[in-house]
DRENPA-3360 file (N, C-alpha, C; in nm, 2 decimals, always signed):
BEGIN
1 = MVRNVVIS = +10.53/+9.25/+5.23/+10.56/+9.39/+5.26/+10.43/+9.45/+5.33 ~ +10.31/+9.43/+5.26/+10.19/+9.49/+5.31/+10.16/+9.43/+5.45 ~ +10.18/+9.29/+5.45/+10.16/+9.22/+5.58/+10.24/+9.28/+5.70 ~ +10.36/+9.31/+5.67/+10.45/+9.36/+5.77/+10.40/+9.50/+5.82 ~ +10.36/+9.58/+5.72/+10.30/+9.71/+5.76/+10.18/+9.70/+5.84 ~ +10.09/+9.61/+5.81/+9.97/+9.59/+5.89/+10.01/+9.55/+6.03 ~ +10.10/+9.45/+6.04/+10.14/+9.41/+6.18/+10.20/+9.52/+6.25 ~ +10.28/+9.61/+6.19/+10.35/+9.72/+6.25/+10.24/+9.82/+6.30;
9 = VAATLFLA = +10.14/+9.85/+6.22/+10.04/+9.94/+6.26/+9.96/+9.89/+6.37 ~ +9.92/+9.76/+6.37/+9.85/+9.70/+6.47/+9.92/+9.70/+6.61 ~ +10.05/+9.67/+6.60/+10.14/+9.68/+6.72/+10.14/+9.82/+6.78 ~ +10.15/+9.92/+6.68/+10.16/+10.06/+6.73/+10.03/+10.10/+6.80 ~ +9.92/+10.06/+6.74/+9.79/+10.09/+6.80/+9.77/+10.03/+6.94 ~ +9.81/+9.90/+6.95/+9.81/+9.83/+7.07/+9.89/+9.90/+7.18 ~ +10.01/+9.94/+7.15/+10.10/+10.00/+7.25/+10.04/+10.14/+7.28 ~ +9.98/+10.21/+7.18/+9.92/+10.34/+7.21/+9.80/+10.33/+7.30;
17 = AHAFARDW = +9.72/+10.22/+7.28/+9.60/+10.20/+7.37/+9.65/+10.17/+7.51 ~ +9.75/+10.09/+7.53/+9.80/+10.06/+7.66/+9.86/+10.19/+7.72 ~ +9.93/+10.27/+7.65/+9.99/+10.39/+7.70/+9.88/+10.48/+7.75 ~ +9.77/+10.49/+7.67/+9.65/+10.57/+7.70/+9.59/+10.52/+7.83 ~ +9.57/+10.39/+7.84/+9.52/+10.33/+7.97/+9.60/+10.36/+8.09 ~ +9.74/+10.36/+8.07/+9.82/+10.38/+8.18/+9.81/+10.53/+8.23 ~ +9.79/+10.62/+8.13/+9.78/+10.76/+8.16/+9.64/+10.79/+8.23 ~ +9.54/+10.72/+8.18/+9.40/+10.74/+8.23/+9.39/+10.68/+8.37;
25 = YPDETSMP = +9.45/+10.56/+8.39/+9.45/+10.49/+8.52/+9.59/+10.51/+8.58 ~ +9.61/+10.60/+8.67/+9.75/+10.61/+8.73/+9.77/+10.49/+8.82 ~ +9.91/+10.46/+8.83/+9.94/+10.35/+8.93/+9.89/+10.37/+9.06 ~ +9.86/+10.26/+9.13/+9.81/+10.27/+9.27/+9.89/+10.19/+9.36 ~ +9.89/+10.21/+9.49/+9.96/+10.13/+9.59/+9.86/+10.07/+9.68 ~ +9.86/+9.94/+9.69/+9.76/+9.87/+9.76/+9.78/+9.89/+9.92 ~ +9.68/+9.88/+9.99/+9.68/+9.88/+10.13/+9.72/+9.74/+10.19 ~ +9.78/+9.73/+10.31/+9.81/+9.60/+10.36/+9.67/+9.52/+10.38;
33 = AAIEFSVQ = +9.68/+9.39/+10.35/+9.56/+9.31/+10.36/+9.60/+9.17/+10.42 ~ +9.50/+9.11/+10.48/+9.54/+8.98/+10.55/+9.45/+8.87/+10.51 ~ +9.51/+8.75/+10.50/+9.43/+8.62/+10.49/+9.44/+8.54/+10.62 ~ +9.33/+8.51/+10.67/+9.32/+8.43/+10.80/+9.30/+8.28/+10.76 ~ +9.40/+8.20/+10.81/+9.39/+8.05/+10.78/+9.35/+7.97/+10.90 ~ +9.26/+7.88/+10.89/+9.23/+7.78/+10.99/+9.26/+7.64/+10.96 ~ +9.30/+7.57/+11.06/+9.34/+7.43/+11.03/+9.22/+7.34/+10.99 ~ +9.25/+7.26/+10.89/+9.14/+7.16/+10.85/+9.15/+7.03/+10.92;
41 = PSGGGSVK = +9.03/+6.97/+10.95/+9.03/+6.84/+11.02/+9.11/+6.74/+10.95 ~ +9.19/+6.66/+11.02/+9.27/+6.56/+10.96/+9.29/+6.44/+11.06 ~ +9.34/+6.33/+11.01/+9.36/+6.22/+11.10/+9.49/+6.22/+11.17 ~ +9.55/+6.34/+11.18/+9.68/+6.35/+11.24/+9.79/+6.32/+11.14 ~ +9.91/+6.28/+11.18/+10.01/+6.24/+11.09/+10.10/+6.36/+11.07 ~ +10.18/+6.35/+10.96/+10.28/+6.45/+10.93/+10.24/+6.56/+10.84 ~ +10.12/+6.58/+10.81/+10.07/+6.69/+10.72/+9.96/+6.77/+10.79 ~ +9.97/+6.90/+10.79/+9.86/+6.99/+10.83/+9.82/+7.08/+10.72;
49 = QFAGTELA = +9.70/+7.10/+10.69/+9.65/+7.19/+10.59/+9.56/+7.29/+10.65 ~ +9.58/+7.41/+10.60/+9.51/+7.53/+10.64/+9.43/+7.59/+10.52 ~ +9.30/+7.62/+10.54/+9.23/+7.69/+10.43/+9.21/+7.83/+10.48 ~ +9.22/+7.93/+10.38/+9.22/+8.07/+10.41/+9.11/+8.14/+10.35 ~ +9.08/+8.26/+10.40/+8.97/+8.35/+10.35/+9.03/+8.42/+10.22 ~ +8.94/+8.45/+10.13/+8.99/+8.52/+10.01/+9.03/+8.66/+10.04 ~ +9.11/+8.72/+9.96/+9.17/+8.85/+9.99/+9.15/+8.94/+9.87 ~ +9.11/+9.07/+9.90/+9.10/+9.18/+9.79/+9.21/+9.28/+9.82;
57 = FRGKPTAF = +9.29/+9.30/+9.72/+9.39/+9.41/+9.72/+9.32/+9.54/+9.69 ~ +9.31/+9.64/+9.78/+9.24/+9.76/+9.75/+9.34/+9.88/+9.75 ~ +9.32/+9.97/+9.66/+9.40/+10.09/+9.66/+9.37/+10.18/+9.78 ~ +9.45/+10.29/+9.80/+9.43/+10.38/+9.91/+9.30/+10.46/+9.88 ~ +9.22/+10.47/+9.98/+9.09/+10.55/+9.96/+9.12/+10.69/+9.92 ~ +9.04/+10.75/+9.84/+9.05/+10.89/+9.80/+8.92/+10.96/+9.83 ~ +8.92/+11.09/+9.81/+8.80/+11.17/+9.83/+8.68/+11.12/+9.75 ~ +8.71/+11.06/+9.63/+8.61/+11.01/+9.54/+8.56/+10.87/+9.57;
65 = NKDDPTVL = +8.64/+10.79/+9.63/+8.60/+10.65/+9.66/+8.64/+10.61/+9.80 ~ +8.61/+10.70/+9.89/+8.64/+10.68/+10.04/+8.58/+10.56/+10.09 ~ +8.45/+10.53/+10.05/+8.39/+10.41/+10.11/+8.40/+10.29/+10.03 ~ +8.45/+10.30/+9.91/+8.47/+10.18/+9.82/+8.59/+10.19/+9.73 ~ +8.71/+10.18/+9.80/+8.83/+10.19/+9.72/+8.84/+10.09/+9.61 ~ +8.92/+10.12/+9.50/+8.94/+10.03/+9.39/+8.99/+9.90/+9.43 ~ +8.93/+9.79/+9.37/+8.98/+9.66/+9.39/+9.09/+9.63/+9.28 ~ +9.22/+9.62/+9.32/+9.32/+9.60/+9.22/+9.34/+9.46/+9.18;
73 = GRILNPRI = +9.31/+9.37/+9.27/+9.33/+9.23/+9.24/+9.27/+9.15/+9.36 ~ +9.27/+9.02/+9.34/+9.22/+8.93/+9.44/+9.31/+8.80/+9.45 ~ +9.31/+8.74/+9.57/+9.37/+8.61/+9.59/+9.25/+8.52/+9.62 ~ +9.24/+8.41/+9.55/+9.13/+8.31/+9.56/+9.18/+8.18/+9.61 ~ +9.10/+8.10/+9.68/+9.14/+7.96/+9.72/+9.27/+7.95/+9.79 ~ +9.31/+8.04/+9.88/+9.44/+8.02/+9.94/+9.45/+7.90/+10.04 ~ +9.56/+7.84/+10.03/+9.58/+7.72/+10.12/+9.72/+7.71/+10.16 ~ +9.75/+7.67/+10.28/+9.89/+7.65/+10.33/+9.90/+7.50/+10.38;
81 = TLTNKPDG = +10.01/+7.44/+10.34/+10.03/+7.30/+10.38/+10.17/+7.30/+10.46 ~ +10.17/+7.23/+10.57/+10.29/+7.21/+10.65/+10.31/+7.06/+10.66 ~ +10.44/+7.03/+10.63/+10.48/+6.89/+10.63/+10.59/+6.86/+10.73 ~ +10.57/+6.78/+10.83/+10.67/+6.74/+10.93/+10.75/+6.62/+10.88 ~ +10.87/+6.65/+10.83/+10.95/+6.54/+10.77/+11.03/+6.47/+10.88 ~ +11.07/+6.34/+10.85/+11.14/+6.26/+10.94/+11.27/+6.32/+10.99 ~ +11.34/+6.41/+10.91/+11.46/+6.47/+10.95/+11.44/+6.58/+11.04 ~ +11.31/+6.62/+11.08/+11.29/+6.73/+11.16/+11.26/+6.86/+11.10;
89 = SVPMTFEY = +11.28/+6.87/+10.96/+11.25/+6.99/+10.89/+11.10/+7.00/+10.86 ~ +11.05/+7.13/+10.85/+10.91/+7.15/+10.82/+10.90/+7.25/+10.70 ~ +10.88/+7.19/+10.58/+10.85/+7.28/+10.47/+10.70/+7.34/+10.48 ~ +10.68/+7.46/+10.43/+10.55/+7.52/+10.43/+10.53/+7.57/+10.29 ~ +10.41/+7.53/+10.23/+10.38/+7.56/+10.09/+10.25/+7.65/+10.09 ~ +10.26/+7.76/+10.03/+10.14/+7.86/+10.01/+10.09/+7.85/+9.87 ~ +9.97/+7.80/+9.85/+9.91/+7.79/+9.72/+9.79/+7.88/+9.71 ~ +9.77/+7.94/+9.59/+9.66/+8.03/+9.57/+9.63/+8.04/+9.42;
97 = KSISGDRG = +9.52/+8.11/+9.38/+9.50/+8.16/+9.25/+9.48/+8.31/+9.26 ~ +9.53/+8.38/+9.16/+9.52/+8.53/+9.17/+9.45/+8.58/+9.05 ~ +9.38/+8.69/+9.06/+9.31/+8.76/+8.95/+9.34/+8.90/+8.96 ~ +9.34/+8.97/+8.85/+9.35/+9.12/+8.84/+9.22/+9.18/+8.84 ~ +9.21/+9.30/+8.91/+9.08/+9.36/+8.92/+8.98/+9.29/+9.01 ~ +8.85/+9.32/+8.99/+8.75/+9.27/+9.08/+8.71/+9.13/+9.03 ~ +8.71/+9.11/+8.90/+8.65/+8.98/+8.85/+8.75/+8.91/+8.75 ~ +8.87/+8.95/+8.75/+8.98/+8.89/+8.67/+8.98/+8.92/+8.52;
105 = RGQDGYFT = +8.91/+9.03/+8.49/+8.91/+9.07/+8.35/+9.04/+9.15/+8.33 ~ +9.14/+9.10/+8.25/+9.26/+9.17/+8.24/+9.25/+9.32/+8.20 ~ +9.15/+9.35/+8.11/+9.14/+9.49/+8.06/+9.09/+9.58/+8.17 ~ +9.03/+9.53/+8.27/+8.98/+9.62/+8.37/+9.06/+9.60/+8.50 ~ +9.16/+9.52/+8.50/+9.24/+9.50/+8.62/+9.37/+9.56/+8.63 ~ +9.44/+9.53/+8.73/+9.58/+9.58/+8.75/+9.67/+9.46/+8.77 ~ +9.80/+9.49/+8.76/+9.90/+9.39/+8.78/+10.02/+9.45/+8.86 ~ +10.09/+9.36/+8.93/+10.21/+9.41/+9.00/+10.32/+9.30/+8.98;
113 = GDAHKTMI = +10.44/+9.35/+8.96/+10.55/+9.26/+8.93/+10.68/+9.32/+8.94 ~ +10.78/+9.25/+8.90/+10.92/+9.29/+8.91/+10.95/+9.41/+8.82 ~ +10.86/+9.44/+8.73/+10.88/+9.55/+8.64/+10.88/+9.69/+8.72 ~ +10.82/+9.68/+8.84/+10.82/+9.80/+8.92/+10.94/+9.82/+9.00 ~ +11.04/+9.74/+8.99/+11.16/+9.76/+9.07/+11.23/+9.89/+9.02 ~ +11.29/+9.96/+9.12/+11.36/+10.08/+9.09/+11.50/+10.07/+9.14 ~ +11.59/+10.16/+9.09/+11.73/+10.15/+9.12/+11.75/+10.21/+9.26 ~ +11.66/+10.31/+9.30/+11.67/+10.38/+9.43/+11.53/+10.38/+9.49;
121 = GQNLGGVA = +11.53/+10.40/+9.62/+11.41/+10.40/+9.70/+11.35/+10.27/+9.72 ~ +11.23/+10.26/+9.78/+11.17/+10.14/+9.82/+11.12/+10.06/+9.70 ~ +11.14/+9.93/+9.70/+11.10/+9.85/+9.59/+10.96/+9.79/+9.63 ~ +10.86/+9.83/+9.56/+10.72/+9.79/+9.57/+10.68/+9.70/+9.46 ~ +10.77/+9.64/+9.39/+10.73/+9.55/+9.28/+10.69/+9.41/+9.33 ~ +10.58/+9.36/+9.29/+10.53/+9.24/+9.34/+10.48/+9.25/+9.49 ~ +10.42/+9.14/+9.53/+10.36/+9.14/+9.67/+10.45/+9.07/+9.76 ~ +10.48/+9.13/+9.87/+10.56/+9.07/+9.98/+10.46/+9.02/+10.08;
129 = WRVTLYDG = +10.50/+8.91/+10.14/+10.42/+8.84/+10.25/+10.48/+8.83/+10.38 ~ +10.41/+8.85/+10.48/+10.45/+8.82/+10.62/+10.36/+8.72/+10.68 ~ +10.41/+8.60/+10.70/+10.33/+8.49/+10.74/+10.36/+8.45/+10.89 ~ +10.25/+8.46/+10.98/+10.27/+8.43/+11.12/+10.19/+8.31/+11.16 ~ +10.25/+8.22/+11.23/+10.19/+8.10/+11.28/+10.15/+8.12/+11.43 ~ +10.03/+8.07/+11.47/+9.99/+8.09/+11.61/+9.96/+7.95/+11.67 ~ +9.97/+7.94/+11.80/+9.93/+7.82/+11.87/+9.78/+7.82/+11.90 ~ +9.74/+7.71/+11.96/+9.60/+7.70/+11.99/+9.55/+7.75/+12.12;
137 = TPNATPIY = +9.63/+7.82/+12.19/+9.59/+7.88/+12.32/+9.48/+7.99/+12.30 ~ +9.40/+8.02/+12.41/+9.30/+8.12/+12.39/+9.34/+8.25/+12.34 ~ +9.47/+8.29/+12.38/+9.52/+8.42/+12.33/+9.59/+8.41/+12.19 ~ +9.60/+8.29/+12.14/+9.66/+8.27/+12.00/+9.80/+8.34/+12.00 ~ +9.89/+8.28/+12.07/+10.03/+8.33/+12.08/+10.10/+8.31/+11.95 ~ +10.17/+8.41/+11.89/+10.26/+8.39/+11.78/+10.37/+8.30/+11.81 ~ +10.40/+8.19/+11.73/+10.51/+8.11/+11.76/+10.61/+8.10/+11.64 ~ +10.58/+8.16/+11.53/+10.68/+8.17/+11.42/+10.64/+8.27/+11.32;
145 = TWDSETDT = +10.73/+8.36/+11.27/+10.70/+8.45/+11.16/+10.80/+8.44/+11.05 ~ +10.75/+8.45/+10.93/+10.83/+8.44/+10.81/+10.80/+8.57/+10.72 ~ +10.91/+8.64/+10.68/+10.89/+8.75/+10.60/+10.96/+8.74/+10.47 ~ +10.89/+8.74/+10.36/+10.94/+8.71/+10.23/+11.05/+8.81/+10.19 ~ +11.05/+8.93/+10.23/+11.15/+9.02/+10.20/+11.28/+9.00/+10.27 ~ +11.27/+8.98/+10.40/+11.40/+8.96/+10.48/+11.45/+8.82/+10.46 ~ +11.37/+8.72/+10.43/+11.41/+8.58/+10.42/+11.46/+8.55/+10.28 ~ +11.39/+8.59/+10.18/+11.44/+8.56/+10.04/+11.46/+8.67/+9.95;
153 = GRRQEIQC = +11.40/+8.79/+9.99/+11.41/+8.90/+9.90/+11.32/+8.90/+9.78 ~ +11.24/+8.80/+9.78/+11.15/+8.79/+9.66/+11.01/+8.82/+9.69 ~ +10.94/+8.88/+9.59/+10.80/+8.91/+9.60/+10.72/+8.83/+9.49 ~ +10.59/+8.81/+9.51/+10.50/+8.74/+9.43/+10.43/+8.83/+9.33 ~ +10.44/+8.79/+9.20/+10.38/+8.87/+9.09/+10.24/+8.84/+9.08 ~ +10.15/+8.94/+9.06/+10.01/+8.92/+9.02/+10.00/+8.97/+8.87 ~ +9.95/+8.88/+8.79/+9.95/+8.91/+8.64/+9.81/+8.96/+8.60 ~ +9.80/+9.01/+8.48/+9.67/+9.05/+8.43/+9.59/+8.93/+8.40;
161 = GISEPRSF = +9.45/+8.94/+8.42/+9.37/+8.83/+8.40/+9.36/+8.73/+8.51 ~ +9.33/+8.61/+8.49/+9.33/+8.50/+8.59/+9.44/+8.41/+8.57 ~ +9.52/+8.39/+8.68/+9.64/+8.31/+8.67/+9.60/+8.16/+8.71 ~ +9.68/+8.08/+8.66/+9.68/+7.93/+8.70/+9.71/+7.93/+8.85 ~ +9.68/+7.82/+8.91/+9.72/+7.80/+9.06/+9.87/+7.83/+9.07 ~ +9.90/+7.91/+9.17/+10.05/+7.94/+9.19/+10.08/+7.90/+9.33 ~ +10.21/+7.88/+9.36/+10.25/+7.85/+9.49/+10.40/+7.90/+9.51 ~ +10.43/+7.91/+9.64/+10.57/+7.93/+9.68/+10.59/+7.85/+9.81;
169 = SLTIRPGG = +10.71/+7.81/+9.83/+10.75/+7.73/+9.95/+10.87/+7.78/+10.03 ~ +10.87/+7.75/+10.15/+10.98/+7.79/+10.24/+10.99/+7.68/+10.34 ~ +11.10/+7.68/+10.41/+11.13/+7.58/+10.52/+11.14/+7.66/+10.65 ~ +11.06/+7.62/+10.75/+11.07/+7.68/+10.88/+11.21/+7.66/+10.94 ~ +11.27/+7.78/+10.98/+11.41/+7.77/+11.02/+11.41/+7.75/+11.18 ~ +11.50/+7.67/+11.22/+11.53/+7.65/+11.36/+11.60/+7.77/+11.42 ~ +11.60/+7.79/+11.55/+11.67/+7.90/+11.61/+11.59/+7.97/+11.72 ~ +11.46/+7.95/+11.72/+11.38/+8.01/+11.83/+11.37/+7.91/+11.95;
177 = PLSPSEIF = +11.28/+7.94/+12.04/+11.26/+7.86/+12.16/+11.20/+7.72/+12.12 ~ +11.13/+7.71/+12.00/+11.06/+7.59/+11.96/+11.14/+7.54/+11.83 ~ +11.15/+7.41/+11.83/+11.20/+7.35/+11.71/+11.10/+7.35/+11.60 ~ +11.14/+7.33/+11.47/+11.04/+7.32/+11.36/+10.93/+7.22/+11.39 ~ +10.97/+7.10/+11.44/+10.87/+7.00/+11.47/+10.77/+7.04/+11.58 ~ +10.82/+7.11/+11.68/+10.73/+7.16/+11.79/+10.64/+7.26/+11.74 ~ +10.69/+7.35/+11.65/+10.60/+7.45/+11.58/+10.49/+7.38/+11.51 ~ +10.52/+7.28/+11.43/+10.43/+7.20/+11.35/+10.32/+7.14/+11.44;
185 = NRVAKIRA = +10.36/+7.09/+11.56/+10.26/+7.02/+11.65/+10.17/+7.12/+11.72 ~ +10.22/+7.24/+11.74/+10.14/+7.35/+11.81/+10.06/+7.44/+11.72 ~ +10.10/+7.46/+11.60/+10.03/+7.56/+11.52/+9.89/+7.52/+11.50 ~ +9.80/+7.62/+11.52/+9.65/+7.60/+11.50/+9.58/+7.70/+11.41 ~ +9.66/+7.81/+11.38/+9.61/+7.92/+11.30/+9.72/+7.99/+11.24 ~ +9.69/+8.04/+11.11/+9.80/+8.11/+11.04/+9.74/+8.24/+10.98 ~ +9.83/+8.34/+10.98/+9.78/+8.47/+10.92/+9.89/+8.52/+10.82 ~ +9.85/+8.54/+10.70/+9.94/+8.59/+10.60/+9.90/+8.73/+10.56;
193 = VALPARWS = +9.99/+8.83/+10.58/+9.97/+8.97/+10.55/+10.04/+9.01/+10.42 ~ +9.96/+9.06/+10.33/+10.02/+9.11/+10.20/+10.06/+9.26/+10.23 ~ +10.19/+9.29/+10.22/+10.24/+9.43/+10.24/+10.20/+9.52/+10.12 ~ +10.21/+9.65/+10.13/+10.18/+9.74/+10.02/+10.26/+9.70/+9.90 ~ +10.19/+9.71/+9.78/+10.25/+9.69/+9.65/+10.21/+9.79/+9.55 ~ +10.29/+9.81/+9.45/+10.26/+9.91/+9.35/+10.19/+9.83/+9.23 ~ +10.08/+9.89/+9.18/+10.00/+9.83/+9.08/+9.98/+9.92/+8.95 ~ +9.99/+9.86/+8.83/+9.96/+9.94/+8.71/+9.84/+9.88/+8.64;
201 = HC = +9.77/+9.96/+8.57/+9.65/+9.91/+8.50/+9.69/+9.82/+8.39 ~ +9.62/+9.72/+8.36/+9.65/+9.62/+8.26/+9.63/+9.68/+8.12;
% end
């Protein structure tokens, strides 16, 4: 009986602390941010790998932090792999590690996820990605674009603390002037843009 009371009190204090944190740190909406991927040297073949720059999700600047907006989370070690399969299909896998806040400390960070879905209005729960593939010409012409919202309707969740390596995959769809195999052969650079997302304090 006493043990149950102690557990109940501890749970109540924990929830109260989180409620206080949420009140003290209002939700934020991140600005669009981009990861630039460059192709890695390889011996040719059916696989291309691209290493990306790290990304910081920053909140909208305010009068108090105009020059240094809050870092809500980060994407570390981003990598994209394209595989040209014998049947002509080209799967693309986006791998990364995410952290909340500036250094991955959950208590000082933010998270975004499906909990932010609403019945009406724009859904900003989770991070939506727009991935564009470019060829190797001097002007870097876009040759394929994939949008996570229009293609799958799914967004990627960023959790509190440091997450294990995460990934999501898609298959390049035929239908444009270039076949998936031609896109694979010509792609030399990739850009992944994280669209605005809603974040809550951990």
